[in-house]
C-alpha positions in Angstrom: -7.6 2.8 16.5 -10.1 5.5 15.5 -10.7 6.1 11.8 -9.4 9.7 12.1 -6.1 8.4 13.5 -5.8 5.9 10.6 -6.4 8.7 8.1 -3.8 10.8 9.8 -1.3 7.9 9.5 -2.1 7.6 5.8 -1.5 11.4 5.4 1.7 11.2 7.3 2.9 8.5 4.8 2.3 10.9 1.9 5.1 10.7 -0.8 5.2 14.2 -2.2 7.7 13.2 -4.9 5.1 10.8 -6.4 2.5 13.6 -6.5 4.3 16.5 -8.1 2.1 16.8 -11.2 -1.1 15.4 -9.8 -4.4 17.1 -9.1 -6.9 14.6 -7.8 -9.2 13.6 -4.9 -9.4 10.2 -3.2 -12.8 9.9 -1.5 -13.0 7.2 1.2 -16.5 6.0 2.0 -16.2 4.1 5.3 -19.2 1.9 5.9 -19.0 1.9 9.7 -17.4 5.3 10.4 -17.0 8.9 9.1 -16.0 9.5 5.5 -12.9 11.4 4.6 -11.2 12.6 1.4 -7.6 13.3 0.5 -6.9 16.2 -1.9 -3.6 15.7 -3.7 -2.5 18.8 -5.6 0.7 20.6 -6.5 2.8 18.0 -4.6 0.8 18.4 -1.4 -1.9 16.5 0.5 -4.8 17.7 2.5 -7.0 15.5 4.6 -10.6 16.6 5.0 -13.5 15.0 6.9 -16.7 14.4 4.9 -17.5 13.9 1.3 -16.1 15.7 -1.8 -18.5 16.9 -4.5 -16.6 15.5 -7.4 -13.9 12.9 -6.4 -11.5 11.4 -8.9 -12.0 8.0 -7.3 -14.1 6.7 -4.4 -12.9 3.8 -2.3 -15.6 2.0 -0.3 -14.7 -0.3 2.6 -15.2 -0.8 6.3 -12.8 0.5 9.0 -11.1 -2.9 9.5 -10.2 -3.1 5.8 -8.9 0.5 5.9 -6.8 -0.2 9.0 -5.3 -3.3 7.4 -4.4 -1.5 4.1 -2.9 1.5 5.8 -0.8 -0.7 8.2 0.3 -2.9 5.3 -1.3 -6.0 6.9 -3.8 -6.2 4.1 -3.0 -6.1 0.4 -5.2 -3.6 -1.4 -5.5 -5.7 -4.5 -6.4 -8.8 -2.4 -9.0 -6.8 -0.5 -10.4 -5.7 -3.8 -10.5 -9.2 -5.2 -12.2 -10.5 -2.0 -14.9 -7.8 -2.3 -13.8 -6.0 0.9 -12.8 -2.9 -1.1 -14.8 -1.4 -3.9 -13.8 1.5 -6.1 -15.9 3.9 -8.2 -14.4 6.3 -10.7 -10.9 6.1 -12.1 -9.6 2.6 -11.3 -6.0 3.6 -12.3 -6.0 6.2 -9.6 -6.9 3.6 -7.0 -3.8 1.7 -8.1 -1.7 4.8 -7.5 -2.7 5.0 -3.8 0.1 2.7 -2.7 2.8 4.8 -4.4 1.4 8.1 -3.1 1.1 6.9 0.5 3.9 4.4 0.8 1.5 1.5 1.5 2.8 -2.1 1.5 
């Protein structure tokens, strides 16, 4: 599955109720594919290809890890503990990803 399709699936799983008062940017740095970022603002979500100038949190992984997390086959915390997922910036926001996008 192409990375763009995985990100579209992630966006499709967006939980607007969990994001009503948020204004943040999740940057995804994919080591073996294109980077994307998700802008969560005013209860909405926008998927944009490329890098954001000032993300709230940056998640670094390869496309296999991304696919596993989005599909629910891989637990994000386990991937983090195994070193397959790294985060830079606000770690608490990384923890919110599951709530915002109905992962797991």
